[in-house]
C-alpha positions as a printed Julia matrix, in Angstrom:
336×3 Matrix{Float64}:
   0.2    0.09   -0.2
   1.42   3.59   -0.8
   2.15   6.44    1.52
   1.51   9.66   -0.13
   0.44  13.52    0.24
  -2.09  15.26   -1.65
  -2.24  19.26   -1.38
  -5.67  20.73   -1.45
  -4.8   24.19   -0.22
  -1.4   25.83   -0.28
  -2.12  29.49    0.48
  -1.85  31.15    3.68
  -4.02  33.65    5.66
  -6.96  34.14    2.94
  -7.86  32.23   -0.12
  -6.78  34.06   -3.22
  -8.1   33.16   -6.7
  -7.45  34.69   -9.86
  -5.29  34.5   -12.94
  -2.25  35.35  -10.88
  -2.25  32.27   -8.59
  -3.66  29.65  -11.07
  -0.66  27.65  -11.41
   0.36  27.67   -7.64
  -3.46  27.47   -6.16
  -5.43  29.88   -4.13
  -7.03  27.78   -1.66
  -5.92  28.02    2.21
  -4.13  24.95    3.74
  -5.47  21.59    3.71
  -3.24  18.58    3.03
  -4.27  14.84    2.49
  -2.11  12.09    3.72
  -2.91   8.59    2.65
  -1.5    5.66    4.57
  -2.8    2.83    2.46
  -6.44   2.6     3.11
  -6.34   5.17    6.02
  -7.02   8.97    5.16
  -5.57  11.67    7.17
  -6.17  15.42    6.62
  -3.94  17.91    7.99
  -6.09  21.35    8.34
  -9.4   22.07    6.75
  -8.66  25.38    5.01
 -10.75  26.23    1.76
  -9.07  23.45   -0.36
 -11.28  20.93    1.6
 -13.85  21.35   -0.71
 -11.96  20.33   -3.38
 -11.15  16.99   -1.25
 -14.89  16.33   -0.62
 -15.42  16.53   -4.28
 -12.9   14.02   -5.1
 -14.45  11.7    -2.63
 -17.75  12.07   -4.31
 -16.39  11.46   -7.54
 -14.33   8.09   -6.28
 -17.94   7.16   -4.44
 -15.9    6.67   -1.18
 -17.39   7.04    2.08
 -15.45   9.72    4.19
 -13.79   8.07    7.06
 -11.25  10.56    7.87
  -8.85  11.43   10.77
  -8.52  15.38   10.77
  -5.44  17.12   12.71
  -5.55  20.74   13.19
  -2.25  22.82   13.38
  -4.2   25.76   15.08
  -7.5   27.31   14.84
  -7.03  30.48   12.9
  -9.61  31.21   10.14
  -7.8   30.24    7.27
  -7.18  26.65    8.76
 -10.67  25.77    9.3
 -13.0   27.81    6.66
 -13.17  24.67    4.28
 -15.14  22.37    6.57
 -18.64  23.98    6.18
 -18.42  23.2     2.5
 -17.19  19.5     2.81
 -20.07  18.09    0.88
 -19.66  14.51    2.72
 -20.35  16.51    6.02
 -24.13  16.55    5.28
 -24.21  12.78    4.2
 -24.79  10.13    6.66
 -22.25   7.54    6.81
 -19.36  10.03    7.08
 -17.07   9.8    10.01
 -14.64  12.53   10.91
 -12.58  12.34   14.12
 -10.94  15.67   14.94
  -7.65  15.9    16.55
  -6.18  19.63   17.78
  -5.75  21.96   20.19
  -7.56  23.2    23.07
 -11.11  24.54   22.05
 -11.18  22.63   18.82
 -14.63  21.5    19.19
 -15.81  25.12   20.49
 -14.04  26.83   17.27
 -15.81  24.59   14.69
 -19.21  24.9    16.51
 -18.79  28.81   16.55
 -17.95  28.77   12.81
 -21.34  26.75   11.98
 -23.42  28.89   13.89
 -25.77  32.22   13.29
 -25.07  34.86   12.0
 -22.21  33.34   10.19
 -23.59  30.21    8.93
 -27.04  28.63    8.37
 -26.45  24.92    9.21
 -25.11  24.26   12.92
 -22.66  21.2    13.7
 -25.74  19.47   15.96
 -27.8   19.23   13.0
 -24.98  17.42   10.76
 -25.99  13.67   10.16
 -22.26  12.71   10.08
 -20.72  11.13   13.14
 -18.06  13.42   14.69
 -15.46  13.12   17.36
 -13.05  15.38   19.1
  -9.87  14.96   20.46
  -7.46  17.58   22.23
  -3.71  17.49   22.02
  -0.99  19.19   23.6
   2.91  19.11   23.35
   4.34  15.86   22.7
   1.26  13.63   22.44
   1.07  10.65   20.39
  -1.87   9.34   18.46
  -1.68   5.74   17.27
  -4.37   4.8    14.59
  -4.69   1.12   13.15
  -3.37   0.54    9.3
  -3.41  -2.09    7.01
  -1.7   -5.52    7.48
  -0.55  -4.68   10.99
   1.21  -1.45    9.88
  -0.08   1.08   12.21
   0.28   5.14   11.91
   1.59   7.18   14.67
   1.14  10.9    14.75
   3.23  12.77   17.11
   2.81  16.75   17.82
   4.66  19.39   18.82
   4.27  22.94   19.78
   5.95  25.64   17.71
   6.24  29.55   17.65
   3.29  30.95   16.42
   0.53  33.93   17.85
  -1.64  31.86   20.0
   0.52  28.57   19.15
   0.46  25.96   16.88
   1.14  22.28   16.3
   3.31  20.39   13.98
   2.8   16.84   13.43
   5.03  13.75   12.42
   3.13  10.9    10.57
   4.92   7.76   10.62
   3.97   4.89    8.68
   5.71   1.68    7.59
   9.08   3.24    8.43
   8.49   6.4     6.57
   7.52   9.85    7.72
   6.02  13.14    6.9
   6.28  16.43    9.04
   3.65  19.15    8.57
   5.08  22.5     9.89
   3.03  25.29    8.78
   2.34  28.68   10.59
   5.69  28.37   12.48
   8.23  31.31   12.81
  12.03  30.73   13.39
  14.22  31.76   15.81
  17.93  32.91   15.66
  18.67  29.19   15.31
  16.33  26.32   13.96
  13.8   25.46   16.37
  15.13  22.55   18.46
  11.69  21.15   18.75
  11.08  21.12   15.07
  14.61  19.75   14.3
  13.82  17.14   16.76
  10.52  16.29   15.35
  11.64  16.07   11.87
  14.86  14.29   12.24
  15.14  11.64    9.4
  12.02  12.33    7.74
  11.25  11.72    4.11
   9.52  15.0     3.81
   9.15  18.18    5.74
   6.35  20.55    4.7
   7.35  23.77    5.89
   5.84  27.54    6.16
   7.82  29.66    3.62
   5.03  32.5     3.56
   7.87  35.07    3.14
  10.78  35.69    1.07
  14.26  37.08    2.98
  13.81  40.49    1.93
  10.23  40.91    3.15
  10.96  39.13    6.52
  13.67  41.25    7.25
  11.68  44.27    6.31
  13.77  45.33    3.31
  10.78  45.47    0.85
   7.51  46.36    2.88
   7.28  46.36    6.93
   9.54  43.79    9.08
   7.48  40.61    9.38
   9.05  39.8    12.58
   6.59  38.54   15.19
   3.86  37.53   12.45
   4.13  34.01   13.21
   5.92  32.58    9.7
   9.0   31.72    8.12
  11.02  31.67    4.89
  12.5   29.17    2.57
  16.04  29.82    3.81
  14.94  29.05    7.29
  13.37  26.01    6.14
  16.44  24.84    4.48
  18.52  25.3     7.67
  15.87  23.44    9.54
  16.06  20.44    6.87
  19.71  20.3     6.66
  19.95  20.35   10.46
  17.09  17.34   10.84
  18.63  15.19    7.93
  15.28  15.76    5.92
  15.27  13.96    2.52
  12.83  16.55    0.7
  11.69  19.94    1.61
   8.19  21.35    0.55
   7.57  25.25    0.78
   4.17  25.59    1.87
   1.59  28.34    3.06
   2.35  30.92    0.23
   1.64  34.41    0.89
  -1.65  35.73   -0.54
   0.3   38.48   -2.15
   2.63  36.25   -4.12
   1.97  35.6    -7.65
   2.9   32.41   -9.2
   5.83  33.79  -10.96
   6.99  34.93   -7.23
   6.38  31.52   -6.01
   8.72  29.98   -8.7
  11.31  32.42   -8.19
  11.38  31.43   -4.37
  11.21  27.58   -5.51
  14.27  28.33   -8.0
  16.37  30.54   -5.26
  15.65  27.26   -2.78
  16.67  24.73   -5.28
  19.89  26.42   -5.84
  20.63  26.25   -2.06
  19.03  22.76   -1.97
  18.54  20.72   -4.51
  15.15  18.81   -4.53
  13.26  21.48   -2.67
  10.08  22.18   -4.26
   6.87  24.61   -3.7
   3.89  23.08   -2.9
   0.93  23.05   -5.67
  -2.86  22.79   -5.19
  -3.86  19.27   -6.76
  -0.7   17.82   -6.78
   0.79  14.67   -5.22
   3.94  13.64   -3.75
   4.4    9.77   -3.26
   6.53   8.73   -0.25
   6.57   5.32   -0.61
   4.4    2.65   -2.4
   4.28   0.26   -5.12
   5.95   2.41   -7.64
   9.35   2.45   -9.4
  12.05   4.11   -6.99
  12.6    7.03   -9.29
   8.89   8.27   -8.3
   9.73   8.0    -4.46
  10.25  11.19   -2.5
  13.91  10.7    -1.59
  14.9    9.81   -5.4
  13.57  12.33   -7.34
  14.88  14.78  -10.01
  15.42  18.49   -9.0
  14.47  20.3   -12.62
  11.88  23.25  -11.75
   9.64  21.76  -14.62
   7.65  19.51  -12.86
   9.87  16.31  -12.2
   9.65  16.76   -8.45
   7.55  13.68   -7.17
   4.63  15.54   -8.22
   1.65  14.02   -9.86
  -1.8   15.11  -10.94
  -4.61  13.5    -8.59
  -7.32  13.24  -11.15
  -9.04  15.95   -9.2
  -7.46  18.65  -10.94
  -6.13  18.38  -14.82
  -2.59  19.76  -15.2
  -1.97  21.23  -18.49
   1.2   21.25  -20.33
   1.69  24.88  -19.06
   1.41  24.05  -15.78
  -1.88  25.69  -15.21
  -4.45  23.71  -12.96
  -7.97  23.44  -14.49
 -11.06  22.08  -12.33
 -12.43  18.66  -13.59
 -16.33  19.04  -14.49
 -18.37  17.19  -11.92
 -19.62  13.79  -12.65
 -22.52  11.96  -11.52
 -23.01  12.17   -7.42
 -20.42  14.98   -7.06
 -23.19  17.42   -5.54
 -21.7   20.78   -4.45
 -21.96  21.71   -0.94
 -23.79  24.81   -1.79
 -26.67  22.97   -3.06
 -26.85  20.62   -0.11
 -27.08  23.76    2.02
 -29.55  25.4    -0.21
 -31.98  22.28    0.13
 -31.51  22.21    3.96
 -32.15  25.91    4.48
 -35.04  26.01    1.95
 -36.52  22.55    3.78
């Protein structure tokens, strides 16, 4: 069984649709981690809607373990538009920081939203996590999944996660700001990981205030600091995540190319792309053994949910039978 990561939302702070972000994507944080038949989701930003549409097209019942880094808007806003949430048989287990249940319930309440969490047919469960806690999930063939969390540096706090499966690992460290040295908690969490997904919202000039106001204390980091962490932790691949809403596709490509010159194999996360960590695929398609050309040969594969044109632009596939949009479901429920 495979171990893979699919990016459904890669943008930071606020969704930014439009012609200048069509290549990289404008949806906010949402990352699918597939461990054999078990599905994990890291944050439920606006990219969660696309993930839900994929499940409907595949006619799969949604049984998902969701792990929240923190509860800022851009990391939870997609949940009300996750169509399987309104379908009996859906099971979602939420894991995250203190206040998780109240934050999700408040989001889905008057006057901001017409459907309450209490009225949903889906089965929901909640688990609050703190520094150093570990969640064990049963996997296929006795290969259990281990999810470890660490508290990092962000206003209000943030949790980073390490997902271990079949001797390989992925680390998710979004919305974290570096110190004068690489964060020792993150270095420890990421040591030996196959893939580190790291907050690289700013370029070095932005962060330092050489272009615009200084971003120190804003809770985000840069690609160069991500490289320092990845090198110290001996990570195989570094993925740049949580792109600034003001960064165009060209700006993100520029950051990616600069990072690749310093650490070959580094890539900018793009919406609708899949990274194979390990699985029943040729060795050259696994995360640790891919080329570093900035033309797409980065271990990234189209998911089938979004078509990838030769130009690199993302185009949404038309809905198939059974893929009802969340807005239509909500309209029927409100009118009833």
